[in-house]
C-alpha positions in Angstrom: -20.1 -14.2 4.5 -21.7 -11.1 3.9 -21.6 -9.9 0.0 -23.1 -6.4 1.3 -19.9 -5.7 3.6 -18.6 -2.4 2.2 -15.9 -1.7 4.6 -14.7 -5.8 4.3 -14.7 -5.1 0.7 -12.6 -1.7 1.2 -10.2 -3.5 3.3 -9.7 -6.6 0.7 -9.1 -3.9 -2.0 -6.9 -1.9 -0.2 -4.5 -5.1 1.3 -4.3 -6.3 -2.9 -3.0 -3.0 -3.7 -1.0 -2.0 -1.0 -2.0 1.3 -0.6 -2.2 2.1 2.8 -6.0 2.7 2.6 -7.1 0.3 5.8 -4.4 2.3 8.2 -6.9 4.9 9.2 -5.9 7.5 11.9 -9.2 9.2 12.5 -11.4 8.8 15.2 -13.9 6.0 14.9 -16.3 6.8 17.4 -17.4 10.1 15.7 -20.6 9.7 13.8 -20.7 13.2 12.3 -17.1 12.9 10.7 -16.9 9.1 10.2 -13.2 8.2 9.1 -12.7 8.4 5.4 -11.4 4.6 4.6 -11.6 5.5 1.0 -8.9 8.3 0.9 -6.0 6.4 -0.3 -2.7 6.8 -2.0 -1.5 5.5 -5.1 -0.4 2.0 -4.6 3.5 1.8 -4.9 3.2 -1.8 -6.9 4.7 -1.8 -10.7 2.0 -1.5 -13.0 2.2 -5.4 -14.0 1.6 -5.7 -10.5 -1.6 -3.5 -10.1 -2.9 -5.0 -13.6 -2.8 -8.4 -11.9 -4.1 -7.1 -8.5 -7.1 -5.3 -10.0 -8.0 -8.2 -12.2 -8.2 -10.4 -9.6 -10.6 -7.6 -7.3 -12.8 -7.5 -10.3 -13.0 -11.4 -11.1 -13.9 -11.7 -7.5 -16.6 -8.9 -7.8 -18.1 -10.3 -10.9 -18.4 -13.9 -9.2 -20.4 -12.1 -6.0 -22.2 -10.4 -8.3 -23.2 -13.7 -10.1 -23.6 -16.3 -7.0 -25.7 -13.7 -4.9 -29.2 -13.8 -5.4 -30.3 -11.0 -3.9 -30.7 -8.0 -6.0 -31.1 -5.4 -3.1 -27.4 -5.3 -2.0 -25.5 -2.6 -3.2 -21.5 -3.9 -2.0 -21.0 -5.7 -5.8 -22.1 -2.9 -7.6 -20.4 -0.1 -5.7 -17.0 -2.3 -5.9 -17.5 -1.7 -9.4 -17.4 1.8 -9.3 -14.5 1.7 -6.7 -12.0 -0.3 -8.6 -12.8 2.2 -12.0 -11.6 4.8 -9.2 -8.7 3.4 -8.3 -8.0 2.5 -12.0 -8.7 6.5 -12.9 -6.1 7.3 -9.7 -3.4 5.3 -11.5 -3.8 6.4 -14.6 -5.3 3.7 -16.3 -9.3 4.5 -15.9 -11.8 4.1 -18.6 -14.9 6.4 -18.8 -17.3 4.0 -20.3 -16.2 1.2 -17.9 -17.0 4.1 -14.9 -20.3 4.8 -16.5 -21.1 1.6 -17.3 -20.3 0.7 -13.3 -22.6 3.8 -12.3 -25.5 2.6 -15.0 -25.5 -0.8 -13.1 -25.7 0.3 -9.3 -28.6 2.3 -10.2 -30.5 -0.8 -12.2 
């Protein structure tokens, strides 16, 4: 419903990759030291399952980028970077795709 909801995307990606990143045991009410929702462990999924799930997330984000008319939202572009980060954590990252995501974010 809100294409710029970063926390929602992180929960979505955490569920897809089953990496436990949605479970945070830190205090949520500390504005100085907010919980680290992006701290995640490498997913236990097989390579084929990981590739399939990350492909689903990438397709979803591409659709979100094309369907959103407001160019000021950041989440879809940050999401592209996060997907590439997760690929790198898995040892499947592509430096060019990561740099492309960063450039698109700033454009």
